[in-house]
Phi, psi and omega in degrees: 000147183242087174246084186273136177278149174255114182254120184265139176234085187295336183241101179266139180285350185265136176286156178300140179233161178294140183301314179304320179294319179298316180297324178293321178295329183264019181305318177301321179291322177297321178296320178295318178297321180296320179297327182269000190263356184070018180300321179293323178297323180272005178060037177266118180299151181301326181298316179292326177298310181299320179296322179293318178297318180296320177299318179297316180296316180296327177293323180286314180254085190299327182279005177063021176228144179195156174284159178298321180299315182297321180292318178299317180297318181297318180298327179290333183270350181296140170277080194292322179296319178295318179298315181293321178299316181297317180293319179298320177297318178298326181280358176087021179290119180296316177300323180294318181292321178300317178294317182299313180298314181296324186275326192245345181297310179297321179298314182294323179293322177295317178295321179295322177298320178292318183293321181273001179061040179221199180273151177296337179266000179291160184297318181297316181294315180296319180295317180296313181294315184289328177293326177292323177301320179297319178292323178294323179286341179084032181281129176231116183054040177080002181240149180289127181239193181258020188254024181302134177296341182297344180292345179268358179269126185242007175081009181280339171236175175289156180297325180294317178298315180297315181297320180294323178295316178296319180298316178298319180294322177297321179296316179298318179300319179295316180297318179295321179295317180294322178293324180297314181290326178297323182284347183277342186237144170265183180300327182273006177086358180281146179291144179229170179190170359290167186262113181290149176285136180293151178294149179303141179248120183294144178269354188289134173295124182297341180266002187301310182296322178297314180296321178296319179297319179294321178298314181297320178298314181295318180296317178300315179300316181292320180295326180296330182258008184284150175305142186302315182294319178295319179298319181294320178297315180297319179298313182295322185282313187267316183275322182262352176058040175280152174281167178300320180296318179295319179296319179300318179293322182290324184257359179071036180237156173288150181304318180295325178293321177300316180299312181296317181293325176295316180298318178296315180298321178297316180297314181294321180293319178298317180298320180293317179297316179301318181295318179295318178296320181292326182272352180084036179105168180292123184298333183277358181231084184304328183291344180259013184282152175207168182301138178304148182247144178274177186299321181293319179293323177296320177299320177296321177304312182292323179295315180295328181287333184262335184291129177053027175044059181285343183261123178270113184290348178294339179291336180273340183228074179299145183296134179202161179299139176242096184068234178268354182253156174230123183278126178231111179061243184251008182239152172230140183240000000 
């Protein structure tokens, strides 16, 4: 699971430096990111990878200046695999497009079904999702062009979150356009005026709250059955906002061990949550049952749970005494 904390450092000891110089200094880190990004699998040259990262950084730091610390932190928050996949698709990589279609076509149709308040297999949902695919592919008059919408993706959110946002906006644009034409004609077909502005159209997925409730139910169930040590690490990191070093001191572990154990716990917890959503709730608790969810709907659950941090993890770990200590905020006494 990816619930990353945002740690602010308002006072950096480093003076602002030129971005090109910073990127050259961080070349080893860029090389490491490239190795982990599947860029070679998508046949994306290193040069295009570096250019994509630089575009993303320039988008984030508009004045083209940043401290080294801020730049390093930003690189750590990038959805680098998603960014590289998008760039590889723009560059015409066939393996990348095959993966993109297999991974995202079903997801987009499910999201389109939610946005249009219909079925993912309905005509409106399929038309909306497939028309976006054409824009992502850069089709102009049936031919591949240089206008792929993917050029606007910079890796600051997950690709699924970005795609769903674009999909929702396309739906809004269509509704506004249809309202505009409806307002131009009277029953006899004559033009009329003045032309009223259409009422605001919400971008919110009508199923969002339902999916969030199911996610929280599944997560709560999994946390209740989690190993005590894993639960404590998650509580300290997410609910109490402790650093890895602080958690290590509290639990008697090395900082690197805390990091590895947290990563393992997140993977196991995500797998358990997915299984509960797929099965329609915990089988041993009939009162918590709901209709089984497919992979696309499960993906939406995780996206809604992670976007803009709507879930407060303190609700899962209410403050209480821990042995002789009681954790309060960022301090323990």
